[in-house]
The first five atom37 places (N, CA, C, CB, O) and aatype in JSON, in Angstrom:
{
  "aatype": [12, 15, 7, 0, 3, 14, 4, 15, 14, 4, 16, 0, 19, 4, 19, 10, 3, 15, 3, 15, 7, 4, 4, 1, 7, 4, 13, 1, 16, 9, 0, 6, 9, 0, 0, 17, 7, 15, 10, 7, 7, 0, 6, 11, 5, 1, 9, 10, 7, 6, 10, 14, 0, 1, 1, 0, 1, 7, 7, 10, 5, 14, 14, 0, 15, 7, 14, 0, 7],
  "atom_mask": [
    [1, 1, 1, 1, 1],
    [1, 1, 1, 1, 1],
    [1, 1, 1, 0, 1],
    [1, 1, 1, 1, 1],
    [1, 1, 1, 1, 1],
    [1, 1, 1, 1, 1],
    [1, 1, 1, 1, 1],
    [1, 1, 1, 1, 1],
    [1, 1, 1, 1, 1],
    [1, 1, 1, 1, 1],
    [1, 1, 1, 1, 1],
    [1, 1, 1, 1, 1],
    [1, 1, 1, 1, 1],
    [1, 1, 1, 1, 1],
    [1, 1, 1, 1, 1],
    [1, 1, 1, 1, 1],
    [1, 1, 1, 1, 1],
    [1, 1, 1, 1, 1],
    [1, 1, 1, 1, 1],
    [1, 1, 1, 1, 1],
    [1, 1, 1, 0, 1],
    [1, 1, 1, 1, 1],
    [1, 1, 1, 1, 1],
    [1, 1, 1, 1, 1],
    [1, 1, 1, 0, 1],
    [1, 1, 1, 1, 1],
    [1, 1, 1, 1, 1],
    [1, 1, 1, 1, 1],
    [1, 1, 1, 1, 1],
    [1, 1, 1, 1, 1],
    [1, 1, 1, 1, 1],
    [1, 1, 1, 1, 1],
    [1, 1, 1, 1, 1],
    [1, 1, 1, 1, 1],
    [1, 1, 1, 1, 1],
    [1, 1, 1, 1, 1],
    [1, 1, 1, 0, 1],
    [1, 1, 1, 1, 1],
    [1, 1, 1, 1, 1],
    [1, 1, 1, 0, 1],
    [1, 1, 1, 0, 1],
    [1, 1, 1, 1, 1],
    [1, 1, 1, 1, 1],
    [1, 1, 1, 1, 1],
    [1, 1, 1, 1, 1],
    [1, 1, 1, 1, 1],
    [1, 1, 1, 1, 1],
    [1, 1, 1, 1, 1],
    [1, 1, 1, 0, 1],
    [1, 1, 1, 1, 1],
    [1, 1, 1, 1, 1],
    [1, 1, 1, 1, 1],
    [1, 1, 1, 1, 1],
    [1, 1, 1, 1, 1],
    [1, 1, 1, 1, 1],
    [1, 1, 1, 1, 1],
    [1, 1, 1, 1, 1],
    [1, 1, 1, 0, 1],
    [1, 1, 1, 0, 1],
    [1, 1, 1, 1, 1],
    [1, 1, 1, 1, 1],
    [1, 1, 1, 1, 1],
    [1, 1, 1, 1, 1],
    [1, 1, 1, 1, 1],
    [1, 1, 1, 1, 1],
    [1, 1, 1, 0, 1],
    [1, 1, 1, 1, 1],
    [1, 1, 1, 1, 1],
    [1, 1, 1, 0, 1]
  ],
  "atom_positions": [
    [[-28.54, -41.95, -1.92], [-28.84, -40.76, -1.13], [-28.19, -40.87, 0.24], [-30.36, -40.56, -1.0], [-28.13, -41.96, 0.81]],
    [[-27.72, -39.79, 0.75], [-27.08, -39.79, 2.05], [-28.12, -39.83, 3.16], [-26.18, -38.56, 2.21], [-29.32, -39.7, 2.9]],
    [[-27.66, -40.02, 4.38], [-28.56, -40.06, 5.51], [-28.92, -38.69, 6.04], [0.0, 0.0, 0.0], [-29.56, -38.58, 7.09]],
    [[-28.53, -37.64, 5.33], [-28.82, -36.28, 5.78], [-30.32, -36.02, 5.77], [-28.09, -35.25, 4.89], [-31.05, -36.53, 4.92]],
    [[-30.76, -35.22, 6.71], [-32.16, -34.84, 6.82], [-32.52, -33.94, 5.63], [-32.46, -34.12, 8.17], [-31.78, -33.0, 5.35]],
    [[-33.62, -34.21, 4.93], [-34.0, -33.37, 3.8], [-34.26, -31.93, 4.23], [-35.24, -33.93, 3.11], [-34.8, -31.68, 5.31]],
    [[-33.87, -30.99, 3.38], [-34.1, -29.58, 3.65], [-35.55, -29.23, 3.42], [-33.2, -28.71, 2.77], [-36.26, -29.89, 2.66]],
    [[-35.98, -28.19, 4.07], [-37.34, -27.68, 3.89], [-37.49, -27.15, 2.47], [-37.66, -26.58, 4.92], [-36.57, -26.53, 1.94]],
    [[-38.65, -27.4, 1.84], [-38.89, -26.86, 0.51], [-39.4, -25.42, 0.53], [-39.88, -27.73, -0.22], [-39.81, -24.89, -0.5]],
    [[-39.38, -24.79, 1.69], [-39.89, -23.43, 1.83], [-39.19, -22.49, 0.85], [-39.7, -22.93, 3.27], [-37.97, -22.52, 0.7]],
    [[-39.98, -21.66, 0.17], [-39.45, -20.69, -0.77], [-39.67, -19.26, -0.3], [-40.1, -20.88, -2.13], [-39.41, -18.31, -1.05]],
    [[-40.14, -19.09, 0.93], [-40.45, -17.78, 1.52], [-41.58, -17.08, 0.78], [-39.21, -16.9, 1.52], [-41.68, -15.85, 0.81]],
    [[-42.43, -17.86, 0.11], [-43.65, -17.35, -0.5], [-44.77, -18.02, 0.28], [-43.74, -17.66, -2.08], [-45.34, -19.03, -0.16]],
    [[-45.08, -17.47, 1.42], [-45.99, -18.11, 2.37], [-47.41, -17.58, 2.21], [-45.51, -17.9, 3.8], [-47.84, -16.68, 2.92]],
    [[-48.11, -18.18, 1.25], [-49.49, -17.8, 0.96], [-50.28, -19.1, 0.83], [-49.6, -16.91, -0.34], [-50.0, -19.91, -0.06]],
    [[-51.27, -19.3, 1.71], [-52.07, -20.5, 1.64], [-53.19, -20.34, 0.61], [-52.64, -20.85, 3.01], [-53.9, -19.34, 0.6]],
    [[-53.34, -21.34, -0.24], [-54.43, -21.38, -1.21], [-55.67, -21.89, -0.49], [-54.07, -22.28, -2.44], [-55.65, -22.98, 0.07]],
    [[-56.73, -21.12, -0.5], [-57.93, -21.48, 0.26], [-58.63, -22.71, -0.3], [-58.88, -20.32, 0.29], [-59.29, -23.43, 0.45]],
    [[-58.52, -22.96, -1.58], [-59.18, -24.12, -2.18], [-58.46, -25.42, -1.86], [-59.27, -23.94, -3.69], [-59.09, -26.41, -1.48]],
    [[-57.15, -25.44, -2.01], [-56.39, -26.68, -1.81], [-55.89, -26.84, -0.38], [-55.22, -26.72, -2.76], [-55.64, -27.96, 0.06]],
    [[-55.72, -25.73, 0.34], [-55.14, -25.79, 1.67], [-53.62, -25.9, 1.65], [0.0, 0.0, 0.0], [-53.0, -26.14, 2.69]],
    [[-53.03, -25.73, 0.47], [-51.57, -25.83, 0.33], [-50.96, -24.44, 0.17], [-51.2, -26.72, -0.87], [-51.59, -23.51, -0.34]],
    [[-49.72, -24.33, 0.61], [-48.96, -23.11, 0.42], [-48.64, -22.96, -1.06], [-47.66, -23.11, 1.29], [-48.26, -23.94, -1.71]],
    [[-48.78, -21.77, -1.6], [-48.48, -21.53, -3.01], [-46.98, -21.48, -3.29], [-49.12, -20.24, -3.47], [-46.56, -21.53, -4.45]],
    [[-46.18, -21.4, -2.25], [-44.73, -21.39, -2.45], [-44.12, -22.78, -2.41], [0.0, 0.0, 0.0], [-43.32, -23.13, -3.28]],
    [[-44.49, -23.57, -1.4], [-43.86, -24.89, -1.23], [-44.81, -26.05, -1.44], [-43.26, -24.98, 0.13], [-44.37, -27.2, -1.52]],
    [[-46.12, -25.78, -1.51], [-47.15, -26.78, -1.78], [-47.37, -27.77, -0.64], [-46.8, -27.53, -3.01], [-47.92, -28.85, -0.84]],
    [[-46.92, -27.4, 0.57], [-47.22, -28.21, 1.74], [-48.48, -27.68, 2.41], [-46.02, -28.21, 2.75], [-48.86, -26.52, 2.21]],
    [[-49.12, -28.54, 3.21], [-50.27, -28.1, 4.0], [-49.75, -27.36, 5.23], [-51.17, -29.3, 4.41], [-48.56, -27.46, 5.57]],
    [[-50.63, -26.63, 5.9], [-50.23, -25.93, 7.11], [-49.77, -26.91, 8.18], [-51.38, -25.07, 7.64], [-48.84, -26.62, 8.94]],
    [[-50.4, -28.08, 8.25], [-50.0, -29.09, 9.23], [-48.59, -29.6, 8.93], [-51.0, -30.26, 9.23], [-47.79, -29.81, 9.84]],
    [[-48.28, -29.81, 7.65], [-46.94, -30.28, 7.28], [-45.89, -29.21, 7.57], [-46.89, -30.68, 5.79], [-44.79, -29.53, 8.03]],
    [[-46.22, -27.96, 7.3], [-45.29, -26.87, 7.57], [-45.01, -26.79, 9.07], [-45.86, -25.53, 7.06], [-43.86, -26.68, 9.49]],
    [[-46.07, -26.85, 9.87], [-45.92, -26.74, 11.32], [-45.12, -27.9, 11.9], [-47.28, -26.67, 11.99], [-44.35, -27.71, 12.84]],
    [[-45.29, -29.09, 11.36], [-44.64, -30.28, 11.91], [-43.25, -30.53, 11.33], [-45.49, -31.49, 11.66], [-42.53, -31.39, 11.84]],
    [[-42.86, -29.83, 10.3], [-41.63, -30.14, 9.55], [-40.42, -30.36, 10.45], [-41.34, -29.03, 8.58], [-39.69, -31.33, 10.25]],
    [[-40.19, -29.52, 11.4], [-39.01, -29.62, 12.26], [-38.97, -30.87, 13.11], [0.0, 0.0, 0.0], [-37.88, -31.3, 13.51]],
    [[-40.11, -31.45, 13.39], [-40.13, -32.65, 14.23], [-40.33, -33.94, 13.44], [-41.22, -32.52, 15.26], [-40.34, -35.02, 14.03]],
    [[-40.49, -33.85, 12.14], [-40.67, -35.05, 11.32], [-39.36, -35.77, 11.08], [-41.32, -34.69, 9.99], [-38.29, -35.15, 11.04]],
    [[-39.44, -37.07, 10.92], [-38.26, -37.85, 10.57], [-37.94, -37.71, 9.09], [0.0, 0.0, 0.0], [-38.76, -37.23, 8.31]],
    [[-36.76, -38.14, 8.72], [-36.31, -38.02, 7.34], [-37.2, -38.74, 6.35], [0.0, 0.0, 0.0], [-37.46, -38.23, 5.27]],
    [[-37.68, -39.92, 6.7], [-38.54, -40.69, 5.79], [-39.85, -39.97, 5.54], [-38.81, -42.09, 6.36], [-40.34, -39.95, 4.41]],
    [[-40.43, -39.38, 6.58], [-41.68, -38.65, 6.42], [-41.46, -37.39, 5.59], [-42.27, -38.29, 7.8], [-42.31, -37.04, 4.77]],
    [[-40.35, -36.71, 5.8], [-40.04, -35.53, 4.99], [-39.89, -35.92, 3.52], [-38.76, -34.84, 5.49], [-40.38, -35.23, 2.63]],
    [[-39.21, -37.04, 3.27], [-39.04, -37.52, 1.9], [-40.39, -37.85, 1.26], [-38.13, -38.75, 1.86], [-40.61, -37.57, 0.08]],
    [[-41.28, -38.45, 2.04], [-42.61, -38.78, 1.53], [-43.34, -37.51, 1.1], [-43.43, -39.53, 2.6], [-43.93, -37.45, 0.02]],
    [[-43.3, -36.48, 1.96], [-43.96, -35.21, 1.64], [-43.32, -34.57, 0.41], [-43.89, -34.24, 2.85], [-44.02, -34.12, -0.49]],
    [[-42.0, -34.53, 0.38], [-41.31, -33.94, -0.76], [-41.69, -34.65, -2.06], [-39.79, -34.01, -0.55], [-41.79, -34.01, -3.11]],
    [[-41.88, -35.96, -1.99], [-42.27, -36.72, -3.17], [-43.67, -36.39, -3.67], [0.0, 0.0, 0.0], [-43.96, -36.58, -4.85]],
    [[-44.53, -35.91, -2.8], [-45.9, -35.57, -3.17], [-46.04, -34.17, -3.76], [-46.79, -35.69, -1.97], [-47.03, -33.88, -4.44]],
    [[-45.07, -33.31, -3.52], [-45.21, -31.9, -3.9], [-45.38, -31.66, -5.4], [-44.02, -31.15, -3.41], [-46.24, -30.85, -5.77]],
    [[-44.62, -32.3, -6.27], [-44.82, -32.04, -7.7], [-46.23, -32.37, -8.17], [-43.82, -32.83, -8.51], [-46.81, -31.63, -8.97]],
    [[-46.79, -33.47, -7.69], [-48.15, -33.85, -8.09], [-49.17, -32.86, -7.56], [-48.48, -35.26, -7.59], [-50.15, -32.55, -8.24]],
    [[-48.96, -32.36, -6.36], [-49.89, -31.37, -5.8], [-49.9, -30.12, -6.65], [-49.5, -31.01, -4.36], [-50.96, -29.57, -6.95]],
    [[-48.72, -29.69, -7.05], [-48.64, -28.48, -7.87], [-49.34, -28.7, -9.2], [-47.17, -28.08, -8.09], [-50.09, -27.84, -9.66]],
    [[-49.1, -29.84, -9.82], [-49.71, -30.13, -11.12], [-51.23, -30.3, -10.99], [-49.09, -31.39, -11.72], [-51.98, -29.8, -11.82]],
    [[-51.66, -31.0, -9.97], [-53.08, -31.28, -9.77], [-53.86, -30.0, -9.51], [-53.29, -32.26, -8.62], [-54.96, -29.82, -10.03]],
    [[-53.29, -29.14, -8.71], [-54.0, -27.92, -8.34], [-53.8, -26.77, -9.3], [0.0, 0.0, 0.0], [-54.51, -25.76, -9.23]],
    [[-52.84, -26.91, -10.21], [-52.56, -25.81, -11.12], [-52.09, -24.57, -10.39], [0.0, 0.0, 0.0], [-52.24, -23.45, -10.89]],
    [[-51.52, -24.76, -9.21], [-51.11, -23.61, -8.39], [-49.82, -23.0, -8.92], [-50.92, -24.04, -6.93], [-48.91, -23.7, -9.36]],
    [[-49.77, -21.72, -8.87], [-48.57, -20.97, -9.22], [-48.24, -20.04, -8.08], [-48.76, -20.17, -10.55], [-49.14, -19.44, -7.49]],
    [[-46.97, -19.9, -7.73], [-46.61, -18.94, -6.68], [-47.05, -17.53, -7.05], [-45.1, -18.97, -6.42], [-47.01, -17.17, -8.22]],
    [[-47.46, -16.73, -6.07], [-47.84, -15.35, -6.34], [-46.65, -14.58, -6.93], [-48.34, -14.65, -5.05], [-45.51, -14.81, -6.54]],
    [[-46.91, -13.7, -7.85], [-45.84, -12.96, -8.52], [-45.17, -11.94, -7.62], [-46.4, -12.26, -9.74], [-44.04, -11.54, -7.88]],
    [[-45.83, -11.52, -6.56], [-45.32, -10.43, -5.73], [-44.29, -10.84, -4.69], [-46.44, -9.78, -5.05], [-43.69, -9.97, -4.05]],
    [[-44.06, -12.14, -4.49], [-43.1, -12.58, -3.49], [-43.75, -12.76, -2.14], [0.0, 0.0, 0.0], [-44.97, -12.81, -2.03]],
    [[-42.92, -12.86, -1.08], [-43.45, -13.13, 0.27], [-44.41, -12.05, 0.74], [-42.31, -13.27, 1.26], [-44.22, -10.86, 0.5]],
    [[-45.43, -12.49, 1.41], [-46.39, -11.55, 1.98], [-45.98, -11.13, 3.37], [-47.78, -12.17, 2.01], [-45.36, -11.9, 4.11]],
    [[-46.33, -9.94, 3.72], [-46.25, -9.5, 5.07], [-45.0, -9.06, 5.59], [0.0, 0.0, 0.0], [-44.92, -8.68, 6.76]]
  ]
}
């Protein structure tokens, strides 16, 4: 892997799930979303590595209607 900073997993489907506290589009928490720009590459990679399990664990699906608001 290169030393490039990981890209944001944002999908522009910004809807927070009230049960899990995760975004239904990218599966990050609001704190992770807010801090993303100031996080180091290793921390971003750690978060990115957790996202598939969060989606599977929560059974979350992105809303069918697309971005809100």
